A tleap script that builds the chain and sets N, CA, C and O, in Angstrom:
source leaprc.protein.ff14SB
mol = sequence {
  NMET ASN PHE PHE LYS ILE ILE VAL GLY PHE
  LEU VAL LEU LEU LEU ALA VAL LEU GLY ALA
  LEU MET VAL TYR GLY ILE PHE VAL ALA ALA
  VAL LYS ILE LEU PHE TYR LEU GLY ILE ILE
  ALA VAL VAL GLY ALA VAL ALA TYR LYS ALA
  LEU ARG LYS PRO GLU ARG SER GLU LEU GLY
  ALA TRP ALA PRO ASP LEU GLU LEU GLU LYS
  THR GLU ARG LEU LEU GLU GLU VAL LYS SER
  ARG ARG LEU THR CGLU
}
set mol.1.N position { 25.063 -55.339 6.971 }
set mol.1.CA position { 24.511 -54.321 8.141 }
set mol.1.C position { 25.219 -52.831 7.444 }
set mol.1.O position { 24.584 -51.777 7.441 }
set mol.2.N position { 26.708 -52.961 6.837 }
set mol.2.CA position { 26.982 -51.696 6.025 }
set mol.2.C position { 25.695 -51.565 5.254 }
set mol.2.O position { 24.759 -50.766 5.263 }
set mol.3.N position { 25.988 -52.600 4.616 }
set mol.3.CA position { 24.189 -52.034 3.203 }
set mol.3.C position { 23.433 -51.618 3.686 }
set mol.3.O position { 22.669 -50.852 3.098 }
set mol.4.N position { 23.318 -51.865 4.720 }
set mol.4.CA position { 22.143 -51.639 5.641 }
set mol.4.C position { 21.971 -50.055 6.092 }
set mol.4.O position { 20.969 -49.339 6.078 }
set mol.5.N position { 23.298 -49.792 6.488 }
set mol.5.CA position { 22.993 -48.567 7.035 }
set mol.5.C position { 23.687 -47.344 6.045 }
set mol.5.O position { 23.988 -46.255 6.535 }
set mol.6.N position { 23.899 -47.648 4.634 }
set mol.6.CA position { 24.173 -46.421 3.206 }
set mol.6.C position { 22.859 -46.619 2.805 }
set mol.6.O position { 22.348 -45.751 2.096 }
set mol.7.N position { 21.912 -48.056 3.276 }
set mol.7.CA position { 20.448 -47.661 1.922 }
set mol.7.C position { 19.372 -46.865 3.397 }
set mol.7.O position { 18.162 -47.046 3.263 }
set mol.8.N position { 19.671 -46.329 4.249 }
set mol.8.CA position { 19.240 -45.859 5.549 }
set mol.8.C position { 19.926 -43.929 5.246 }
set mol.8.O position { 19.360 -42.844 5.387 }
set mol.9.N position { 20.792 -44.158 4.972 }
set mol.9.CA position { 21.570 -42.614 4.589 }
set mol.9.C position { 20.937 -42.359 3.942 }
set mol.9.O position { 20.515 -41.213 4.099 }
set mol.10.N position { 20.628 -42.782 3.297 }
set mol.10.CA position { 20.221 -42.520 1.578 }
set mol.10.C position { 18.746 -41.338 1.838 }
set mol.10.O position { 18.452 -40.187 1.517 }
set mol.11.N position { 17.852 -43.004 2.967 }
set mol.11.CA position { 16.299 -42.769 2.891 }
set mol.11.C position { 16.441 -41.267 3.374 }
set mol.11.O position { 15.553 -40.417 3.290 }
set mol.12.N position { 17.753 -41.081 3.912 }
set mol.12.CA position { 17.495 -40.256 5.243 }
set mol.12.C position { 17.578 -38.342 4.309 }
set mol.12.O position { 16.937 -37.295 4.213 }
set mol.13.N position { 18.371 -38.754 4.022 }
set mol.13.CA position { 18.932 -37.197 3.018 }
set mol.13.C position { 17.687 -38.045 1.454 }
set mol.13.O position { 18.322 -38.191 0.409 }
set mol.14.N position { 16.987 -38.257 1.418 }
set mol.14.CA position { 16.236 -38.408 0.045 }
set mol.14.C position { 14.829 -37.735 1.193 }
set mol.14.O position { 13.891 -37.205 0.595 }
set mol.15.N position { 14.749 -37.789 2.819 }
set mol.15.CA position { 14.024 -36.912 2.773 }
set mol.15.C position { 14.357 -35.451 3.397 }
set mol.15.O position { 13.531 -34.573 3.646 }
set mol.16.N position { 15.284 -35.417 3.524 }
set mol.16.CA position { 15.960 -34.470 4.073 }
set mol.16.C position { 15.712 -33.023 3.385 }
set mol.16.O position { 15.658 -31.972 4.025 }
set mol.17.N position { 15.578 -33.128 2.074 }
set mol.17.CA position { 15.863 -33.256 0.781 }
set mol.17.C position { 14.381 -32.354 0.164 }
set mol.17.O position { 14.208 -31.317 -0.476 }
set mol.18.N position { 13.489 -33.418 0.774 }
set mol.18.CA position { 12.288 -33.160 0.023 }
set mol.18.C position { 11.624 -31.707 1.124 }
set mol.18.O position { 11.236 -30.549 0.972 }
set mol.19.N position { 11.803 -32.607 2.122 }
set mol.19.CA position { 11.723 -31.839 3.594 }
set mol.19.C position { 12.512 -30.490 3.438 }
set mol.19.O position { 12.507 -29.772 4.438 }
set mol.20.N position { 13.332 -29.946 2.097 }
set mol.20.CA position { 13.427 -28.586 2.873 }
set mol.20.C position { 12.938 -27.728 1.772 }
set mol.20.O position { 13.004 -26.502 1.680 }
set mol.21.N position { 11.991 -29.357 0.227 }
set mol.21.CA position { 11.961 -27.717 -0.434 }
set mol.21.C position { 10.459 -27.948 -0.325 }
set mol.21.O position { 9.693 -27.500 -1.178 }
set mol.22.N position { 10.142 -28.479 0.476 }
set mol.22.CA position { 8.632 -28.418 1.368 }
set mol.22.C position { 8.675 -27.086 1.263 }
set mol.22.O position { 8.236 -26.326 0.400 }
set mol.23.N position { 9.524 -26.826 2.695 }
set mol.23.CA position { 9.897 -25.632 3.308 }
set mol.23.C position { 9.848 -24.182 2.576 }
set mol.23.O position { 9.226 -23.143 2.794 }
set mol.24.N position { 10.723 -24.568 1.679 }
set mol.24.CA position { 10.772 -23.449 -0.077 }
set mol.24.C position { 9.571 -23.637 -0.547 }
set mol.24.O position { 9.270 -22.547 -1.033 }
set mol.25.N position { 9.127 -24.007 -0.623 }
set mol.25.CA position { 7.893 -23.998 -1.249 }
set mol.25.C position { 6.300 -23.172 -0.447 }
set mol.25.O position { 5.410 -22.505 -0.974 }
set mol.26.N position { 6.476 -23.533 0.750 }
set mol.26.CA position { 5.296 -22.791 1.357 }
set mol.26.C position { 6.176 -21.318 1.839 }
set mol.26.O position { 5.797 -20.370 2.527 }
set mol.27.N position { 7.457 -21.581 1.179 }
set mol.27.CA position { 8.041 -20.142 1.598 }
set mol.27.C position { 7.543 -18.558 0.228 }
set mol.27.O position { 7.057 -17.431 0.324 }
set mol.28.N position { 8.207 -19.716 -1.204 }
set mol.28.CA position { 7.481 -19.215 -1.839 }
set mol.28.C position { 6.278 -19.113 -2.044 }
set mol.28.O position { 6.113 -18.129 -2.765 }
set mol.29.N position { 4.623 -19.950 -1.630 }
set mol.29.CA position { 3.968 -19.875 -1.462 }
set mol.29.C position { 3.293 -18.459 -0.845 }
set mol.29.O position { 2.364 -17.825 -1.344 }
set mol.30.N position { 3.854 -18.228 0.087 }
set mol.30.CA position { 3.524 -16.685 1.146 }
set mol.30.C position { 4.051 -16.274 0.498 }
set mol.30.O position { 3.465 -15.204 0.332 }
set mol.31.N position { 5.024 -16.282 -0.253 }
set mol.31.CA position { 5.995 -14.430 -0.676 }
set mol.31.C position { 4.102 -14.448 -1.680 }
set mol.31.O position { 3.023 -13.877 -1.528 }
set mol.32.N position { 4.520 -15.166 -2.358 }
set mol.32.CA position { 3.037 -15.115 -3.726 }
set mol.32.C position { 1.878 -14.642 -3.364 }
set mol.32.O position { 1.110 -14.173 -4.204 }
set mol.33.N position { 1.492 -14.707 -1.691 }
set mol.33.CA position { 0.122 -14.341 -1.412 }
set mol.33.C position { 0.472 -13.260 -0.755 }
set mol.33.O position { -0.409 -12.408 -0.864 }
set mol.34.N position { 0.916 -13.086 -0.439 }
set mol.34.CA position { 1.418 -11.693 0.008 }
set mol.34.C position { 1.721 -10.401 -1.327 }
set mol.34.O position { 1.105 -9.360 -1.555 }
set mol.35.N position { 2.618 -10.859 -1.841 }
set mol.35.CA position { 2.782 -9.706 -3.789 }
set mol.35.C position { 1.331 -9.705 -4.143 }
set mol.35.O position { 0.886 -8.594 -4.431 }
set mol.36.N position { 0.241 -11.017 -4.197 }
set mol.36.CA position { -1.025 -10.449 -4.804 }
set mol.36.C position { -1.568 -9.168 -3.665 }
set mol.36.O position { -1.841 -7.997 -3.931 }
set mol.37.N position { -1.611 -10.063 -1.985 }
set mol.37.CA position { -2.376 -8.987 -1.397 }
set mol.37.C position { -2.270 -7.449 -1.464 }
set mol.37.O position { -2.993 -6.476 -1.249 }
set mol.38.N position { -0.859 -7.743 -1.918 }
set mol.38.CA position { -0.172 -6.102 -1.905 }
set mol.38.C position { -0.565 -5.638 -2.670 }
set mol.38.O position { -1.137 -4.654 -2.203 }
set mol.39.N position { -0.735 -5.672 -4.214 }
set mol.39.CA position { -1.642 -5.714 -5.089 }
set mol.39.C position { -2.980 -5.193 -5.059 }
set mol.39.O position { -3.180 -4.064 -5.506 }
set mol.40.N position { -4.052 -5.971 -4.523 }
set mol.40.CA position { -4.903 -5.795 -4.251 }
set mol.40.C position { -5.146 -4.899 -3.925 }
set mol.40.O position { -5.792 -4.112 -4.618 }
set mol.41.N position { -4.544 -4.516 -2.191 }
set mol.41.CA position { -4.402 -3.151 -1.130 }
set mol.41.C position { -4.331 -2.338 -1.933 }
set mol.41.O position { -5.160 -1.429 -1.885 }
set mol.42.N position { -3.102 -2.342 -3.209 }
set mol.42.CA position { -2.561 -0.075 -3.713 }
set mol.42.C position { -4.139 0.004 -4.885 }
set mol.42.O position { -4.435 1.138 -5.259 }
set mol.43.N position { -4.967 -1.082 -5.345 }
set mol.43.CA position { -5.609 -0.955 -6.040 }
set mol.43.C position { -6.460 -0.279 -5.703 }
set mol.43.O position { -6.599 0.911 -5.984 }
set mol.44.N position { -7.461 -1.253 -4.757 }
set mol.44.CA position { -8.514 -0.549 -3.758 }
set mol.44.C position { -8.236 0.632 -2.873 }
set mol.44.O position { -9.157 1.270 -2.363 }
set mol.45.N position { -6.785 0.970 -2.661 }
set mol.45.CA position { -6.615 1.865 -1.876 }
set mol.45.C position { -6.037 3.202 -3.620 }
set mol.45.O position { -5.481 4.298 -3.539 }
set mol.46.N position { -6.384 2.621 -4.614 }
set mol.46.CA position { -6.212 4.123 -5.323 }
set mol.46.C position { -7.175 3.926 -5.758 }
set mol.46.O position { -6.818 4.562 -6.749 }
set mol.47.N position { -8.454 3.540 -6.085 }
set mol.47.CA position { -10.298 3.485 -6.286 }
set mol.47.C position { -10.123 3.978 -5.126 }
set mol.47.O position { -9.250 4.839 -5.232 }
set mol.48.N position { -10.585 3.874 -3.768 }
set mol.48.CA position { -11.144 4.572 -3.020 }
set mol.48.C position { -10.509 6.231 -3.446 }
set mol.48.O position { -11.072 7.203 -3.950 }
set mol.49.N position { -9.613 6.088 -3.149 }
set mol.49.CA position { -8.831 7.684 -3.310 }
set mol.49.C position { -9.788 8.343 -4.880 }
set mol.49.O position { -10.291 9.457 -5.026 }
set mol.50.N position { -9.765 7.316 -5.736 }
set mol.50.CA position { -10.367 8.232 -6.918 }
set mol.50.C position { -11.982 8.359 -7.155 }
set mol.50.O position { -12.542 8.981 -8.058 }
set mol.51.N position { -12.832 7.276 -5.645 }
set mol.51.CA position { -13.598 7.384 -6.077 }
set mol.51.C position { -14.802 8.182 -4.907 }
set mol.51.O position { -16.012 8.359 -5.048 }
set mol.52.N position { -14.015 8.488 -3.925 }
set mol.52.CA position { -15.069 9.518 -2.896 }
set mol.52.C position { -14.619 10.550 -2.777 }
set mol.52.O position { -13.469 10.936 -2.987 }
set mol.53.N position { -16.159 11.469 -2.169 }
set mol.53.CA position { -16.649 12.242 -2.459 }
set mol.53.C position { -15.293 12.885 -1.948 }
set mol.53.O position { -14.509 12.299 -1.201 }
set mol.54.N position { -15.063 14.575 -2.606 }
set mol.54.CA position { -14.158 15.095 -2.279 }
set mol.54.C position { -14.491 15.931 -1.291 }
set mol.54.O position { -15.654 16.289 -1.478 }
set mol.55.N position { -13.946 16.513 -0.136 }
set mol.55.CA position { -13.798 17.193 1.150 }
set mol.55.C position { -14.271 18.272 1.164 }
set mol.55.O position { -14.721 18.382 0.024 }
set mol.56.N position { -14.654 19.875 2.099 }
set mol.56.CA position { -15.127 20.413 1.389 }
set mol.56.C position { -13.091 21.268 1.145 }
set mol.56.O position { -12.767 21.977 0.193 }
set mol.57.N position { -12.265 20.904 2.179 }
set mol.57.CA position { -11.037 21.919 2.327 }
set mol.57.C position { -10.225 21.894 0.540 }
set mol.57.O position { -9.417 22.739 0.154 }
set mol.58.N position { -10.878 20.346 -0.534 }
set mol.58.CA position { -9.847 19.854 -1.616 }
set mol.58.C position { -10.701 20.569 -3.090 }
set mol.58.O position { -10.485 20.737 -4.290 }
set mol.59.N position { -12.001 20.887 -1.855 }
set mol.59.CA position { -13.055 21.556 -2.751 }
set mol.59.C position { -11.947 23.240 -3.528 }
set mol.59.O position { -12.359 23.782 -4.553 }
set mol.60.N position { -11.050 23.603 -3.031 }
set mol.60.CA position { -10.385 25.054 -2.147 }
set mol.60.C position { -9.872 25.006 -3.284 }
set mol.60.O position { -10.038 25.920 -4.092 }
set mol.61.N position { -8.961 23.635 -3.619 }
set mol.61.CA position { -8.307 23.611 -5.133 }
set mol.61.C position { -8.705 23.986 -6.275 }
set mol.61.O position { -8.441 24.670 -7.264 }
set mol.62.N position { -9.513 23.226 -5.747 }
set mol.62.CA position { -10.518 23.171 -7.301 }
set mol.62.C position { -12.400 23.917 -7.569 }
set mol.62.O position { -13.555 23.962 -7.993 }
set mol.63.N position { -11.818 24.125 -7.211 }
set mol.63.CA position { -13.442 25.024 -7.226 }
set mol.63.C position { -12.751 27.083 -7.165 }
set mol.63.O position { -12.668 27.803 -6.169 }
set mol.64.N position { -12.483 27.338 -8.273 }
set mol.64.CA position { -12.147 28.933 -8.615 }
set mol.64.C position { -12.913 29.831 -8.069 }
set mol.64.O position { -12.434 30.964 -8.089 }
set mol.65.N position { -14.209 29.688 -7.459 }
set mol.65.CA position { -15.177 30.668 -6.893 }
set mol.65.C position { -14.941 30.351 -5.518 }
set mol.65.O position { -14.642 31.273 -4.758 }
set mol.66.N position { -15.018 29.340 -5.148 }
set mol.66.CA position { -14.125 29.187 -3.799 }
set mol.66.C position { -13.133 30.518 -3.290 }
set mol.66.O position { -13.335 31.230 -2.306 }
set mol.67.N position { -12.117 30.606 -4.178 }
set mol.67.CA position { -11.080 31.154 -3.839 }
set mol.67.C position { -11.120 32.565 -3.983 }
set mol.67.O position { -10.763 33.538 -3.319 }
set mol.68.N position { -11.744 32.325 -5.213 }
set mol.68.CA position { -12.028 33.680 -5.657 }
set mol.68.C position { -12.985 35.558 -4.072 }
set mol.68.O position { -12.950 36.782 -3.951 }
set mol.69.N position { -13.626 34.257 -3.368 }
set mol.69.CA position { -14.493 34.371 -2.163 }
set mol.69.C position { -13.148 35.008 -1.488 }
set mol.69.O position { -12.931 36.202 -1.283 }
set mol.70.N position { -12.221 33.783 -1.167 }
set mol.70.CA position { -11.190 34.440 -0.238 }
set mol.70.C position { -10.169 34.957 -0.502 }
set mol.70.O position { -9.147 35.035 0.179 }
set mol.71.N position { -10.470 35.488 -1.894 }
set mol.71.CA position { -8.734 36.352 -2.413 }
set mol.71.C position { -9.826 37.625 -1.843 }
set mol.71.O position { -9.232 38.456 -1.156 }
set mol.72.N position { -11.175 37.866 -2.009 }
set mol.72.CA position { -11.974 39.172 -2.320 }
set mol.72.C position { -12.010 39.455 -0.705 }
set mol.72.O position { -11.728 40.574 -0.275 }
set mol.73.N position { -12.355 38.429 0.117 }
set mol.73.CA position { -12.274 38.734 1.463 }
set mol.73.C position { -10.392 38.980 1.992 }
set mol.73.O position { -10.044 40.022 1.436 }
set mol.74.N position { -9.844 38.716 2.367 }
set mol.74.CA position { -8.630 39.196 2.146 }
set mol.74.C position { -8.442 40.523 1.605 }
set mol.74.O position { -7.875 41.429 2.216 }
set mol.75.N position { -8.916 40.612 0.480 }
set mol.75.CA position { -8.585 42.518 0.008 }
set mol.75.C position { -9.149 42.880 1.060 }
set mol.75.O position { -8.466 43.291 1.997 }
set mol.76.N position { -10.524 42.809 1.143 }
set mol.76.CA position { -11.672 43.679 1.521 }
set mol.76.C position { -10.886 43.892 3.484 }
set mol.76.O position { -11.001 45.041 3.910 }
set mol.77.N position { -10.291 43.009 4.336 }
set mol.77.CA position { -9.061 42.861 5.272 }
set mol.77.C position { -8.121 43.993 5.814 }
set mol.77.O position { -7.906 44.720 6.785 }
set mol.78.N position { -7.474 43.491 3.869 }
set mol.78.CA position { -6.632 44.962 3.971 }
set mol.78.C position { -6.457 45.951 3.568 }
set mol.78.O position { -5.393 46.567 3.521 }
set mol.79.N position { -8.302 46.507 2.926 }
set mol.79.CA position { -8.310 47.682 2.961 }
set mol.79.C position { -9.067 48.714 3.592 }
set mol.79.O position { -9.179 49.918 3.362 }
set mol.80.N position { -9.993 47.269 5.198 }
set mol.80.CA position { -10.225 48.172 5.882 }
set mol.80.C position { -8.945 48.673 6.361 }
set mol.80.O position { -8.673 49.873 6.316 }
set mol.81.N position { -7.682 47.268 7.091 }
set mol.81.CA position { -6.749 47.912 7.949 }
set mol.81.C position { -5.985 49.306 7.339 }
set mol.81.O position { -5.282 50.067 8.004 }
set mol.82.N position { -6.316 49.437 5.874 }
set mol.82.CA position { -5.204 50.719 5.947 }
set mol.82.C position { -6.293 51.817 5.926 }
set mol.82.O position { -5.999 53.009 6.015 }
set mol.83.N position { -7.896 51.250 5.773 }
set mol.83.CA position { -8.465 52.979 6.449 }
set mol.83.C position { -8.159 53.079 7.713 }
set mol.83.O position { -7.429 54.024 8.012 }
set mol.84.N position { -8.643 52.102 8.862 }
set mol.84.CA position { -8.338 52.740 9.930 }
set mol.84.C position { -6.841 52.708 10.089 }
set mol.84.O position { -6.879 52.158 11.189 }
set mol.85.N position { -5.505 52.866 9.857 }
set mol.85.CA position { -4.780 53.060 9.954 }
set mol.85.C position { -3.918 55.056 9.665 }
set mol.85.O position { -2.716 55.243 9.856 }
savepdb mol mol.pdb
quit
């Protein structure tokens, strides 16, 4: 009977270790999948930002003609204010 308890104890210990390894493997696989999904999301966000059509407000910083028009309008407003004073 004592021998039977020792065998059952080792069997329970073996199953507990296998269960712990299984849980660890599932955790590692989940972290790995989340890591790759994060990389895919970052690459997608960068590609979206690089390939989308720029908005009108963003063109102001890159288009010298629009900046020149804004500056000319501001200069005209300042001149008209000085003349009316």
